[in-house]
C-alpha positions in Angstrom: 41.5 -45.5 -103.5 45.3 -44.5 -103.7 45.2 -43.0 -100.2 43.5 -46.4 -99.0 46.2 -48.4 -100.8 48.8 -46.3 -99.3 47.6 -46.7 -95.8 47.5 -50.3 -96.3 51.0 -50.5 -97.7 52.4 -48.4 -94.8 50.6 -50.6 -92.2 51.7 -53.8 -93.8 55.3 -52.9 -94.2 55.9 -51.1 -91.0 53.6 -52.4 -88.5 55.5 -52.1 -85.4 56.7 -48.4 -86.2 53.1 -47.7 -87.0 52.0 -49.0 -83.7 54.7 -47.1 -81.9 53.7 -43.8 -83.5 50.0 -44.7 -82.4 51.2 -45.0 -78.9 53.1 -41.6 -78.9 50.0 -40.1 -80.3 47.8 -41.4 -77.7 50.1 -40.5 -74.8 50.6 -37.0 -76.2 46.9 -36.4 -76.3 46.1 -37.9 -72.8 49.1 -36.0 -71.4 47.8 -32.7 -72.9 44.3 -33.4 -71.6 45.6 -34.5 -68.1 47.8 -31.5 -67.8 50.9 -33.8 -67.5 49.4 -36.3 -65.1 49.2 -39.2 -67.5 53.1 -39.2 -68.1 54.0 -39.3 -64.4 56.3 -42.2 -63.3 53.4 -43.3 -61.0 50.7 -43.4 -63.6 53.0 -45.3 -66.1 53.8 -47.8 -63.5 50.2 -48.5 -62.8 49.4 -48.4 -66.4 52.1 -51.1 -67.2 51.0 -53.4 -64.3 47.3 -53.3 -65.6 48.5 -53.9 -69.1 50.7 -56.8 -68.0 47.8 -59.1 -67.4 46.3 -58.5 -70.7 49.6 -59.1 -72.4 50.0 -62.5 -71.0 46.8 -63.5 -72.3 47.7 -61.9 -75.7 50.9 -63.9 -75.7 49.0 -67.1 -75.7 46.1 -65.8 -77.9 48.5 -64.6 -80.7 49.8 -68.1 -81.3 46.0 -69.5 -81.4 45.2 -66.7 -84.0 48.2 -67.4 -86.1 47.1 -71.1 -86.2 43.7 -69.9 -87.5 41.7 -70.5 -84.3 40.2 -68.3 -81.6 39.5 -69.0 -77.8 36.6 -67.0 -76.3 37.0 -68.7 -72.8 40.1 -67.0 -71.6 38.6 -64.2 -69.7 36.2 -66.7 -67.7 39.3 -69.1 -67.5 41.3 -66.4 -66.0 38.6 -65.7 -63.4 38.2 -69.3 -62.4 41.9 -70.1 -62.1 42.4 -66.9 -60.1 39.4 -67.9 -57.8 40.8 -71.3 -57.3 44.1 -69.8 -56.1 42.3 -67.6 -53.7 40.2 -70.5 -52.3 43.3 -72.7 -52.0 45.1 -69.8 -50.2 42.3 -68.8 -47.7 40.2 -72.2 -47.2 43.1 -74.8 -47.6 45.9 -72.6 -46.3 48.1 -73.9 -49.2 51.4 -72.1 -49.4 52.1 -70.0 -52.2 55.0 -72.2 -53.5 52.6 -75.0 -53.8 49.6 -73.0 -54.9 51.5 -71.6 -57.9 52.2 -74.9 -59.6 48.8 -76.6 -58.7 47.1 -73.7 -60.5 49.5 -73.7 -63.4 49.0 -77.3 -63.8 45.2 -76.9 -63.8 45.4 -74.0 -66.5 47.3 -76.4 -68.5 44.6 -79.1 -68.2 41.9 -76.9 -69.0 43.6 -75.5 -72.0 44.4 -79.1 -73.3 40.7 -80.0 -72.7 39.7 -77.3 -74.9 42.3 -78.2 -77.4 41.3 -81.7 -77.6 37.6 -80.9 -78.4 39.0 -78.6 -81.0 41.7 -80.6 -82.6 40.5 -84.2 -82.2 36.8 -83.8 -81.9 36.6 -81.1 -84.5 34.3 -78.8 -82.8 34.9 -75.2 -83.9 37.1 -73.3 -81.7 34.4 -70.4 -81.5 31.8 -72.8 -80.1 34.3 -74.5 -77.6 35.3 -71.0 -76.4 31.9 -69.8 -76.3 30.9 -73.0 -74.1 34.0 -72.4 -72.0 33.1 -69.0 -71.3 29.8 -69.9 -69.9 31.0 -73.0 -68.0 34.1 -71.5 -66.4 32.3 -68.5 -65.3 29.5 -70.8 -63.8 32.2 -72.8 -62.0 33.8 -69.6 -60.6 30.6 -68.4 -59.2 30.2 -71.7 -57.4 33.8 -72.0 -56.4 33.7 -68.4 -54.8 30.2 -68.7 -53.7 29.5 -65.4 -55.7 31.6 -63.4 -53.2 35.1 -61.9 -53.1 37.6 -63.8 -51.2 40.6 -61.9 -49.7 44.0 -63.2 -50.0 46.1 -63.9 -46.8 49.3 -64.9 -47.9 51.9 -61.9 -48.5 54.1 -63.9 -50.7 51.1 -64.4 -53.0 50.0 -60.8 -52.9 53.6 -59.8 -53.6 53.2 -61.6 -57.2 51.0 -58.7 -58.2 52.1 -55.8 -56.1 55.9 -56.1 -55.4 58.6 -54.3 -57.2 62.2 -54.9 -58.1 64.9 -53.0 -56.2 66.3 -49.9 -58.4 69.7 -51.5 -58.7 68.2 -54.8 -59.8 66.2 -52.7 -62.5 69.4 -51.3 -64.0 71.2 -54.8 -63.8 68.2 -56.1 -65.9 68.4 -53.2 -68.4 71.9 -54.0 -69.1 71.4 -57.7 -69.3 68.3 -57.0 -71.8 70.4 -54.8 -73.9 73.3 -57.4 -74.1 70.8 -60.0 -75.2 69.6 -57.6 -78.0 73.0 -56.9 -79.1 74.0 -60.6 -79.1 70.9 -61.6 -81.1 71.5 -58.9 -83.5 75.2 -60.1 -84.2 73.8 -63.7 -84.4 71.2 -62.7 -87.0 73.6 -61.0 -89.1 76.0 -64.0 -89.0 73.2 -66.3 -90.1 72.1 -64.1 -92.9 75.7 -63.9 -94.2 76.0 -67.6 -93.9 72.9 -68.1 -96.2 74.0 -65.4 -98.4 71.0 -63.2 -97.7 71.0 -59.3 -97.6 72.5 -57.8 -94.5 71.5 -54.4 -93.3 74.3 -51.9 -93.1 76.4 -51.2 -89.9 75.0 -47.8 -89.6 71.4 -49.1 -89.6 72.0 -51.8 -87.3 73.9 -49.3 -84.9 71.0 -46.7 -85.1 68.6 -49.6 -84.4 70.4 -50.6 -81.4 71.1 -47.2 -80.2 67.2 -46.5 -80.2 66.5 -49.7 -78.4 69.2 -48.8 -75.8 67.6 -45.4 -75.2 64.2 -46.9 -74.9 65.4 -49.7 -72.5 67.4 -46.9 -70.3 64.1 -44.6 -70.2 61.9 -47.4 -69.4 64.1 -48.5 -66.3 64.7 -44.9 -65.3 60.9 -43.9 -65.3 60.0 -46.9 -63.3 62.9 -46.6 -60.8 61.9 -43.1 -60.2 58.7 -44.4 -58.6 59.0 -47.6 -56.9 60.9 -49.9 -59.4 59.9 -52.3 -62.0 56.7 -54.1 -60.9 56.8 -57.8 -60.8 54.0 -58.4 -63.2 55.9 -56.4 -65.8 59.1 -58.3 -65.1 56.8 -61.7 -65.9 55.5 -60.0 -69.0 58.9 -59.3 -70.3 60.1 -62.8 -69.6 57.1 -64.2 -71.5 57.7 -61.8 -74.2 61.4 -63.2 -74.6 60.4 -66.8 -74.3 57.3 -66.7 -76.8 59.4 -64.6 -79.3 62.1 -67.2 -79.1 59.6 -69.9 -79.6 58.1 -68.2 -82.6 61.0 -67.2 -84.4 63.8 -69.9 -83.6 62.0 -73.1 -83.1 60.6 -75.8 -85.1 57.4 -75.7 -83.2 57.0 -72.0 -83.8 57.6 -72.6 -87.7 54.7 -75.2 -87.5 52.4 -72.8 -85.8 52.7 -70.4 -88.8 52.7 -73.4 -91.3 49.2 -74.6 -89.6 47.6 -71.2 -89.9 48.9 -70.6 -93.5 47.8 -73.8 -95.1 46.6 -76.6 -92.8 46.3 -79.3 -95.3 49.7 -78.9 -96.9 51.2 -78.8 -93.5 49.4 -82.2 -92.5 50.5 -83.9 -95.8 54.1 -82.8 -95.1 54.1 -85.0 -92.0 53.4 -82.4 -89.3 51.0 -83.6 -86.5 48.8 -80.6 -86.8 46.2 -81.9 -84.3 48.8 -82.0 -81.6 50.2 -78.7 -82.6 46.7 -77.1 -82.2 46.1 -79.1 -78.9 49.4 -77.8 -77.7 48.6 -74.1 -78.4 45.4 -74.2 -76.3 47.3 -76.0 -73.5 49.8 -73.0 -73.7 46.9 -70.7 -73.7 45.6 -72.1 -70.5 48.9 -71.9 -68.8 48.8 -68.1 -69.7 45.3 -67.8 -68.4 46.7 -69.4 -65.1 49.6 -67.0 -64.7 47.3 -64.1 -65.7 44.6 -65.1 -63.1 47.3 -65.6 -60.3 48.8 -62.2 -61.1 45.3 -60.4 -61.2 44.2 -62.0 -58.0 47.5 -61.0 -56.3 47.3 -57.4 -57.7 43.8 -57.2 -56.2 44.7 -59.1 -53.2 41.4 -60.9 -53.7 39.6 -63.4 -55.9 36.5 -61.9 -57.4 33.6 -63.6 -59.2 33.8 -60.9 -61.7 37.5 -61.2 -62.5 38.5 -61.5 -65.9 35.1 -60.2 -67.4 35.6 -59.2 -70.9 39.3 -60.2 -70.7 38.9 -62.3 -73.9 37.9 -59.2 -75.8 40.8 -57.2 -74.8 43.3 -60.1 -75.6 41.9 -60.8 -79.1 41.8 -56.9 -79.8 45.5 -56.6 -78.7 46.4 -59.5 -81.2 44.5 -58.0 -84.1 45.7 -54.3 -83.2 49.3 -55.8 -83.2 48.9 -57.0 -86.6 47.9 -60.6 -86.4 45.7 -61.8 -89.3 42.1 -63.1 -88.8 42.9 -65.5 -91.8 45.7 -67.1 -89.6 49.3 -67.5 -90.7 50.7 -64.1 -89.6 51.3 -62.1 -86.5 54.0 -61.6 -83.9 54.4 -61.6 -80.0 55.7 -58.1 -79.9 52.8 -56.8 -82.1 50.4 -58.4 -79.6 52.3 -56.8 -76.6 52.3 -53.5 -78.1 48.5 -53.8 -79.1 48.0 -54.6 -75.3 49.8 -51.5 -74.4 47.5 -49.5 -76.8 44.3 -51.0 -75.2 45.8 -50.4 -71.6 46.8 -46.7 -72.5 43.2 -46.0 -73.7 41.7 -47.5 -70.7 44.0 -45.7 -68.3 43.9 -42.4 -70.1 40.0 -42.1 -70.5 39.6 -43.3 -66.9 41.8 -40.4 -65.8 39.9 -38.1 -67.8 36.5 -39.5 -66.3 35.1 -40.5 -69.6 31.9 -42.4 -69.4 32.1 -46.2 -69.7 30.1 -46.4 -72.7 32.4 -44.0 -74.5 35.3 -46.1 -73.5 33.7 -49.3 -75.1 32.8 -47.3 -78.1 36.4 -46.0 -78.7 37.9 -49.6 -78.0 35.4 -51.4 -80.3 36.0 -48.8 -83.1 39.8 -49.4 -83.0 39.4 -53.1 -83.1 36.9 -52.6 -86.2 39.6 -50.2 -87.7 42.4 -52.9 -87.2 40.4 -55.8 -88.7 39.4 -53.7 -91.7 43.1 -52.9 -92.4 43.7 -56.7 -92.5 40.8 -57.3 -94.7 42.2 -54.6 -97.1 45.6 -56.0 -96.8 44.3 -59.4 -97.9 42.2 -58.1 -100.8 45.4 -56.2 -102.1 47.4 -59.3 -102.4 
């Protein structure tokens, strides 16, 4: 029992560090088994590009889970919106600069439609998501006529297959590190202003040095192959935007409040229905962006696109520390959870592990993550 409590305390207190250690162990194992092939710059570039699509879904899903809801339709919605984008490109010859906003607006509309049923008509999100999973998949089959549609627009394909030039990658690294430093100083100033404990300069310096090394290594490895993939760049932008919303906006605080205590939040004057509906609209927007990126990466719209995508997104959130009870979770944790899922997929595929074993391993890890959350709740 003491070991169980120790495991729970370590996971609760150092979630991000625990996840990073898990990634290090996974990468070490696959590198050993693949005789070094796993950690090549080419494979890491492919891994991150594959992971970016799940990460986009996970960014939206973590907000939904924090608010105490769930969305099972995101995989089918991703497939539908990617299929619609392919049809608009091939059948209607819609230029990409127009195709992009049309599909994004359609994703927003579908997400708000789901949110309206949940927030205002009070249908459980599980049922709405399950219905959407079936309906959106059926519409996708009708739209694509059950066949794969090859993309013709090179600018569209570039969204999923293009790379940033190496110089741009290094500029991005410097800019990203400068933002981290600025946010650190602003955070310290705010904590002093409100007379809260402030970490020592040595601790902050060590933390910034570690972040700088990670950023430099990340960019150097990707630049040694082709550069930073565009989907990875999009993922980093979404990570920054969603983290800002969660930590530094009133809307972000309301998301956590709705998930922690819905009735108390409603009685305090917050329009909880509008908050929930907005979250599902945001989820639809992420499905649209992920669908566009997936179609561009494959250079085709497929009727099977996004299959089981909702499970990967949900698993990423729970592995990343989101609570199934709502009220807790982080965007960074969801991104790291997506990296763990993508690493398992990539490594096991490289080792030619049978697909059923891949499903067993991923399901077991999801079960373990939720169990840790349950144990954490029972210890409070």
